[in-house]
C-alpha positions in Angstrom: -4.9 -4.0 -16.3 -1.9 -2.1 -16.8 0.0 0.2 -13.9 -0.9 3.6 -15.6 -4.6 2.3 -16.5 -4.8 1.2 -12.7 -3.2 5.0 -11.3 -5.8 6.6 -13.5 -8.7 4.5 -11.9 -7.5 4.8 -8.0 -7.3 8.4 -8.6 -10.8 8.6 -9.8 -12.2 6.1 -7.1 -14.4 8.2 -4.9 -12.8 7.1 -1.7 -9.3 8.2 -2.6 -10.7 11.3 -4.4 -12.7 12.7 -1.9 -9.8 11.7 1.0 -7.4 13.8 -1.1 -5.3 10.4 -1.8 -3.5 10.4 -5.1 -1.6 8.0 -6.7 1.7 9.2 -8.0 3.1 6.0 -9.5 3.4 2.5 -10.3 6.3 1.3 -11.9 5.5 -0.5 -15.3 6.8 -3.9 -13.5 4.6 -3.5 -10.8 7.8 -3.2 -8.0 7.1 0.2 -6.9 4.1 2.8 -6.1 4.0 6.1 -4.5 1.1 7.6 -3.0 0.6 11.4 -2.0 -1.9 12.7 0.8 -2.9 16.2 0.7 -3.7 17.9 3.5 -7.0 19.9 3.1 -9.5 21.3 4.9 -12.1 18.6 4.0 -9.7 15.4 5.4 -8.3 17.2 8.6 -9.2 16.0 12.0 -10.5 18.1 14.7 -7.2 19.7 15.7 -6.4 20.4 12.1 -4.0 17.4 11.4 -4.1 14.2 8.9 -7.1 11.8 9.9 -5.8 9.0 11.0 -8.2 6.8 8.8 -6.8 8.7 5.6 -3.2 8.0 6.7 -4.4 4.3 6.8 -6.2 4.2 4.0 -3.7 6.0 1.4 -1.6 2.8 2.3 -4.5 -0.2 2.1 -4.5 -1.7 -1.1 -1.0 -1.4 -2.6 1.2 -4.1 -0.8 -1.7 -6.8 -2.3 -2.1 -5.1 -5.6 1.6 -5.1 -6.0 2.3 -8.8 -5.1 -0.6 -10.2 -6.8 0.9 -8.7 -9.9 4.1 -9.3 -9.1 3.7 -13.1 -8.6 1.1 -13.6 -11.3 -2.3 -15.4 -11.0 -1.1 -18.6 -9.8 -1.1 -17.0 -6.4 -4.1 -15.8 -4.1 -3.3 -12.7 -2.0 -5.2 -11.0 0.2 -4.9 -8.6 3.1 -5.1 -10.5 6.4 -4.3 -7.7 8.9 -3.0 -4.3 9.4 -1.8 -1.5 11.9 -0.7 2.0 12.2 1.8 3.9 14.8 1.1 7.4 14.5 4.4 9.1 15.3 3.9 12.7 14.8 1.0 14.9 13.5 0.9 15.3 10.1 0.3 19.0 9.1 1.5 19.1 5.6 1.1 16.5 2.6 2.6 13.1 3.3 3.9 10.5 0.8 4.4 6.4 1.2 6.3 4.4 -1.1 6.4 0.8 -1.5 8.7 -1.3 -2.8 8.8 -5.0 -3.8 12.0 -6.6 -3.6 13.0 -9.8 -5.8 14.3 -11.4 -2.8 10.8 -11.2 -1.0 9.1 -12.1 -4.1 11.4 -15.2 -4.0 11.0 -15.9 -0.2 6.7 -15.6 -0.6 7.5 -18.5 -4.0 9.5 -20.9 -1.8 7.3 -20.4 1.1 4.4 -21.6 -1.1 5.9 -24.0 -3.2 4.0 -27.0 -1.5 0.7 -25.3 -1.5 1.0 -23.7 1.9 0.2 -20.3 3.0 2.5 -17.6 4.0 1.8 -15.0 6.1 4.2 -11.9 5.8 4.4 -8.4 6.9 5.4 -5.4 5.3 6.3 -2.2 6.9 5.5 1.5 5.2 6.5 4.6 6.6 4.3 7.6 5.9 6.4 10.9 5.8 6.6 14.7 4.6 8.0 15.9 1.4 11.2 16.7 3.7 11.4 12.9 4.9 9.7 13.5 8.8 8.0 10.5 9.7 4.6 10.9 10.2 3.1 7.2 10.8 4.6 3.9 10.3 1.8 1.1 8.7 2.2 -2.8 9.1 0.2 -4.8 6.6 0.2 -8.5 6.8 -0.5 -10.5 3.4 -1.6 -13.9 3.0 0.0 -15.8 0.2 -1.0 -19.2 -1.4 0.2 -21.1 -4.8 -3.2 -21.8 -6.3 -3.7 -25.6 -6.3 -3.9 -27.1 -10.1 -7.2 -28.0 -11.3 
């Protein structure tokens, strides 16, 4: 699948569609993604701010997908763990950006070269358009080079 095809598919995926989550972009080289969570009447919590589950959901698949595409099909890549820290109530649309640096890919390739698994944490900040921090999400990703058959 191409990055633009995945973006279109994810934007039609019902859990994202009905939660107000929109994938704005995925770069052609799979190194960057940007996601927006729109605040609407249908996804507010009891006090009128962003529902925490949606804040986490907007970040959920992206580190795994970007790393899998960047490393290639010779690697197994899975989400292992995740956590979220709520910093401030979200009262407007929020955004998350994911950037895979070449140094991280080099680190993962080196750590898994002998067939060992590597567990690495990735941090994502969820912010408003003006840059105000709403939440921090941490995802632990499992990476292992596939064994030759």
